[in-house]
Backbone as a ProteinNet text record, in pm:
[ID]
protein_1_A
[PRIMARY]
MFKLWIDTAMLAAESQHVIALRLQKFACGGPDAHFEAHRMVAEKIVALAETAYAIATGANAEEIVHDFRRRVGANARRLAEG
[TERTIARY]
-4084	-4087.5	-4004.9	-4103.9	-4095.4	-3949.4	-3937.1	-3803.3	-3715.2	-3706	-3587.5	-3541.9	-3640.9	-3625.6	-3535.2	-3594	-3546.3	-3402.9	-3365.4	-3224.6	-3143.5	-3174.8	-3123.5	-3074.2	-3151.5	-3135.4	-3005.6	-3029.2	-2969	-2792.6	-2765.9	-2645.2	-2624.8	-2648.5	-2606	-2512.5	-2644.1	-2570.6	-2480	-2473.7	-2370.3	-2240.1	-2263.8	-2143.8	-2122.8	-2156.7	-2087.6	-2033.5	-2077.5	-1985.4	-1835.4	-1874	-1703.1	-1658.8	-1721.2	-1605.2	-1554.8	-1604.2	-1574.6	-1435	-1492.3	-1362.8	-1212.4	-1301.3	-1161.6	-1024.8	-1162.8	-1048.3	-976.1	-1035.5	-981.8	-854.7	-857.2	-704.5	-639.6	-696.4	-587.4	-550.3	-602	-543.6	-412.5	-418.2	-261.4	-156.2	-196.5	-92.3	-8.2	88.8	160.1	131.7	211.2	167.7	35.4	22.1	-170.3	-268.1	-255.5	-316.6	-342	-171.5	-97.9	-191.2	-211.1	-231.3	-426.2	-452.6	-599.4	-674.2	-577.7	-626.1	-608.6	-524.3	-509.3	-579.9	-618.5	-726.2	-880.7	-918.8	-1040.1	-1038.2	-951.7	-964.1	-991.8	-919	-940.9	-1067.2	-1082.7	-1225.9	-1386.8	-1326.6	-1452.8	-1455.4	-1289.4	-1326.9	-1323.5	-1340.5	-1424.3	-1597.7	-1605.2	-1766.2	-1795.1	-1786.1	-1842.2	-1846.9	-1693.1	-1698.4	-1873.7	-1847.5	-1950.1	-2047.5	-2124.8	-2212.8	-2250.2	-2173.1	-2178.8	-2263.5	-2157.1	-2187.3	-2347.4	-2357.9	-2506.8	-2620.6	-2601.9	-2715.2	-2759.6	-2603.2	-2676.5	-2707.7	-2691.6	-2716.9	-2883.6	-2942.1	-3049.7	-3100.6	-2990.5	-3064	-3110.1	-3227.2	-3302.2	-3233.2	-3281.7	-3255.1	-3217.2	-3310.1	-3324.6	-3156.9	-3153.2	-3019.3	-2872.6	-2897.3	-2746.4	-2714.8	-2867.5	-2827.7	-2804.2	-2851.1	-2792.8	-2651.3	-2633.1	-2520	-2423.5	-2448.6	-2314.9	-2301.4	-2475.3	-2459.2	-2454.4	-2363.6	-2313	-2105.9	-2033.2	-1970.4	-1923.3	-2015.4	-2011.2	-2019.1	-2073.6	-2129.1	-1970.3	-1897.1	-1767.6	-1657.5	-1596.6	-1549.4	-1593.4	-1687.3	-1732	-1658.5	-1698.6	-1627.1	-1467.3	-1407.1	-1252.1	-1224.3	-1295.1	-1231.9	-1201	-1333.2	-1366.8	-1264.1	-1235.8	-1106.3	-988.5	-958.6	-813.6	-768
-1494.3	-1470.8	-1627.5	-1695.4	-1866.6	-1900.5	-1805.4	-1864.9	-1790.4	-1738.8	-1648.1	-1752.7	-1793.6	-1846.9	-2014.6	-2094.8	-2174.6	-2148.4	-2048.5	-2045	-1974.4	-1897.3	-1886.6	-2015.7	-2125.7	-2239.1	-2323.7	-2296.4	-2388.9	-2344	-2159.6	-2139.1	-2157.6	-2148.5	-2236.2	-2354.5	-2463.3	-2570.6	-2559.9	-2496.8	-2540.1	-2446.5	-2317.7	-2286.1	-2395.9	-2459.4	-2577.5	-2668.7	-2707	-2783.3	-2730.9	-2606.8	-2542.7	-2530.2	-2527.4	-2502.5	-2601.8	-2733.9	-2832.6	-2942.2	-2895.7	-2872.5	-2769.6	-2657.5	-2586.2	-2628.1	-2701.9	-2763.3	-2906.5	-2980.4	-3113.5	-3042.7	-2929.9	-2848.7	-2799.9	-2736	-2673.3	-2760.4	-2868.9	-3005.6	-3076.3	-3119.3	-3116.8	-3053.3	-2908.7	-2815.8	-2807	-2675.8	-2723.8	-2556.9	-2550.7	-2435.8	-2417.2	-2492.2	-2484.4	-2442.4	-2484.2	-2460.4	-2291.9	-2237.4	-2166	-2040.8	-2064.5	-2019.8	-1979.3	-2092.8	-2084.5	-1989.8	-2008.8	-1908.5	-1788	-1788.8	-1625.2	-1569.4	-1680.4	-1620.7	-1622.5	-1674.3	-1712.2	-1569.4	-1517.2	-1385.8	-1301.1	-1294.1	-1201.2	-1199.6	-1313.8	-1303.5	-1264.3	-1262.9	-1218.5	-1058.4	-1025.6	-892.6	-793.9	-847.2	-840.2	-866.1	-980.6	-1024.9	-877.9	-919.5	-752.7	-668.5	-566.2	-462.3	-457.8	-565	-580.8	-607.5	-641.4	-661	-551.9	-430	-316.1	-190.7	-222.2	-154.6	-217.2	-326.5	-387.8	-338	-329.9	-266.7	-131.5	-16.4	93	168.6	3.7	54.5	10.6	-47.8	-92.8	-245.7	-334.2	-469.2	-539.6	-618.9	-664.5	-857.2	-860.4	-1016.2	-1112.4	-1155.2	-1203	-1232.1	-1071.1	-1076.5	-1096	-1034.7	-1041.8	-1206.6	-1262.2	-1464.3	-1486.7	-1469.8	-1533.9	-1507.5	-1431.5	-1315.6	-1477.6	-1467.6	-1492.8	-1694.2	-1728.6	-1878.1	-1916.9	-1790.3	-1853.6	-1862.3	-1743.1	-1731.8	-1869.3	-1923	-2004.1	-2169	-2174.5	-2309	-2265	-2176.8	-2165.6	-2235.5	-2206.5	-2213.5	-2381	-2456	-2558.7	-2626.7	-2570.3	-2650.7	-2627.8	-2558	-2553.4	-2636.2	-2598.9	-2703.4	-2828.6	-2903.4	-3007.6	-3062.7	-3004.5	-3047.3	-3047.7	-3019.1	-3033.4	-2994.1
2627.6	2810.6	2808.5	2776	2800.3	2730.5	2597.9	2509.2	2604.3	2626.3	2744.5	2856.5	2892.1	3047.7	2969.7	2883.3	2780.8	2721.4	2697.3	2609.6	2740.8	2873.3	2959.5	3048.4	3047.2	3114.8	3008.4	2886	2775.2	2828.7	2835.4	2807.4	2964.2	3057.4	3181.8	3210.2	3129.6	3113.2	3018	2881.3	2802.8	2871.7	2966.3	3043.8	3113.3	3192.5	3290.2	3194.8	3071	3011.1	2986	2904.8	2881.9	3010.5	3134.9	3244.5	3257.5	3241.7	3233.7	3178.9	3054.3	2937.1	3005.3	3038.8	3046.7	3197.8	3269.6	3392.7	3391.7	3274.1	3241.8	3166.6	3077.3	3007.8	3140.7	3212.6	3337.2	3413.1	3436.6	3519.1	3476.2	3317.7	3281.2	3250.7	3272.8	3302.9	3150	3160.7	3049.4	2991.2	2874.5	2813.6	2713.9	2735.6	2665.7	2769.2	2925	3020	3022.5	3044	3041.6	2972.4	2813.7	2692.3	2778.1	2766.4	2805.8	2871.7	2996.2	3097.2	3064.3	2998.9	2958	2834.4	2785.5	2655.7	2756.6	2833.5	2907.1	2954.3	3011.2	3095.9	2929.9	2890.7	2753.9	2731.8	2671.4	2615.2	2711.1	2841.4	2893.5	2937.5	2906.9	2942.6	2830.1	2650.4	2549.9	2583.2	2622.5	2619.1	2711.9	2854.9	2915.6	2811.7	2777.6	2711.9	2602.3	2487.7	2416.8	2453.3	2559.4	2629.7	2675.5	2711.9	2842.8	2695.3	2594	2436	2395.2	2382.2	2356.9	2455.8	2578.6	2598.8	2669.2	2623.6	2590.8	2493.9	2346.1	2238.9	2220.8	2304.2	2338.4	2294.6	2332.3	2253.7	2407.5	2372.8	2491.6	2533.7	2640.3	2677.7	2591.2	2534.5	2452.3	2336.3	2310.6	2231.4	2279.4	2430.3	2501.7	2534.1	2549.8	2570.9	2473.5	2334.5	2228	2186	2226.7	2240.9	2261	2442.4	2515.6	2424.2	2428.3	2341.5	2253.8	2186.9	2012.7	2117.6	2187.4	2244.5	2294.7	2400.6	2469	2369.3	2296.2	2150	2104.9	2076.3	1986.9	2089	2256	2319.9	2295.2	2319.5	2365.9	2272.7	2147.6	2019.7	2026.3	2041.7	2030.2	2149.6	2246.3	2338.9	2345.8	2237.8	2232.5	2144.9	2056.9	1937	1959.2	2124.5	2143.8	2289.6
[MASK]
++++++++++++++++++++++++++++++++++++++++++++++++++++++++++++++++++++++++++++++++++

């Protein structure tokens, strides 16, 4: 249970970092910002569908949080690069 709490807290912190990186990209404007906005919405739709499927097939909270941390980490790396 404590691990779930720590992982959830880390997810919150990592998500805030991705939000900051995206806001920087949006502030610069241009086609990159437009593409990022569309990508962000599409990612959220896919994440919702995949999470709903995972819950329906018996995934537990630790698995769901782990998957979200993987997604957020990938976004952080991608946004930090460029």
